[in-house]
C-alpha positions as CSV (number, residue, x, y, z in Angstrom):
1,X,-33.1,3.7,62.0
2,X,-36.2,2.5,60.3
3,X,-36.5,0.0,57.4
4,X,-36.6,2.7,54.7
5,X,-33.5,4.5,55.9
6,X,-31.6,1.3,56.1
7,X,-32.5,0.3,52.6
8,X,-31.4,3.7,51.3
9,X,-28.1,3.4,53.2
10,X,-27.5,-0.1,51.8
11,X,-28.3,1.2,48.2
12,X,-26.0,4.1,48.6
13,X,-23.2,1.7,49.9
14,X,-23.7,-0.6,46.9
15,X,-23.7,2.3,44.5
16,X,-20.5,3.6,46.0
17,X,-18.9,0.1,45.7
18,X,-20.0,-0.1,42.1
19,X,-18.6,3.4,41.3
20,X,-15.3,2.6,43.0
21,X,-15.0,-0.6,40.9
22,X,-15.8,1.4,37.7
23,X,-13.3,4.1,38.6
24,X,-10.6,1.5,39.2
25,X,-11.2,0.0,35.8
26,X,-11.1,3.4,34.2
27,X,-7.8,4.2,35.9
28,X,-6.4,0.9,34.8
29,X,-7.5,1.5,31.3
30,X,-5.9,4.9,31.3
31,X,-2.6,3.5,32.5
32,X,-2.6,0.8,29.9
33,X,-3.4,3.4,27.3
34,X,-0.6,5.6,28.3
35,X,1.9,2.7,28.2
36,X,0.7,1.5,24.8
37,X,0.8,5.1,23.5
38,X,4.4,5.4,24.7
39,X,5.3,2.1,23.2
40,X,3.7,3.1,19.9
41,X,5.9,6.2,19.7
42,X,9.0,4.3,20.8
43,X,8.4,1.8,17.9
44,X,7.9,4.6,15.4
45,X,11.1,6.4,16.6
46,X,13.0,3.1,16.7
47,X,11.9,2.3,13.1
48,X,13.0,5.7,12.0
49,X,16.5,5.4,13.6
50,X,16.9,1.8,12.3
51,X,15.9,2.9,8.8
52,X,18.5,5.7,8.9
53,X,21.1,3.3,10.2
54,X,20.5,0.8,7.5
55,X,20.0,3.3,4.7
56,X,23.0,5.5,5.7
57,X,25.5,3.8,3.3
58,X,23.1,4.3,0.4
59,X,22.4,7.9,1.4
60,X,26.1,8.5,1.6
61,X,26.8,7.1,-1.8
62,X,24.0,9.2,-3.3
63,X,25.4,12.3,-1.7
64,X,28.9,11.5,-3.1
65,X,27.4,10.9,-6.6
66,X,25.6,14.2,-6.3
67,X,28.7,16.1,-5.2
68,X,30.7,14.5,-8.1
69,X,28.1,15.5,-10.6
70,X,27.9,19.0,-9.2
71,X,31.7,19.3,-9.4
72,X,31.6,18.2,-13.0
73,X,28.9,20.7,-13.9
74,X,30.9,23.4,-12.2
75,X,33.9,22.4,-14.3
76,X,31.8,22.7,-17.4
77,X,30.9,26.3,-16.5
78,X,34.6,27.2,-16.6
79,X,35.1,26.0,-20.3
80,X,35.2,29.0,-22.6
81,X,32.3,29.2,-25.1
82,X,33.7,29.4,-28.6
83,X,30.4,30.4,-30.1
84,X,30.2,33.8,-28.4
């Protein structure tokens, strides 16, 4: 093996090592990105569930008030109209 071939072989080996290092960094970044993305959605879903849990009494009271008002309006419909 002459000097030129040896230099090319060493250059190819160093490029392969550099590529391997870059690929490992890319893989690590992809893993971290996936984990952070999953955490992001878990936080959003958790906030939604917690909001519903804490707002449930107010939602229930609002529904009860709506049902009561609706019942009263329905009872007004049953009153005969003396102006007909």
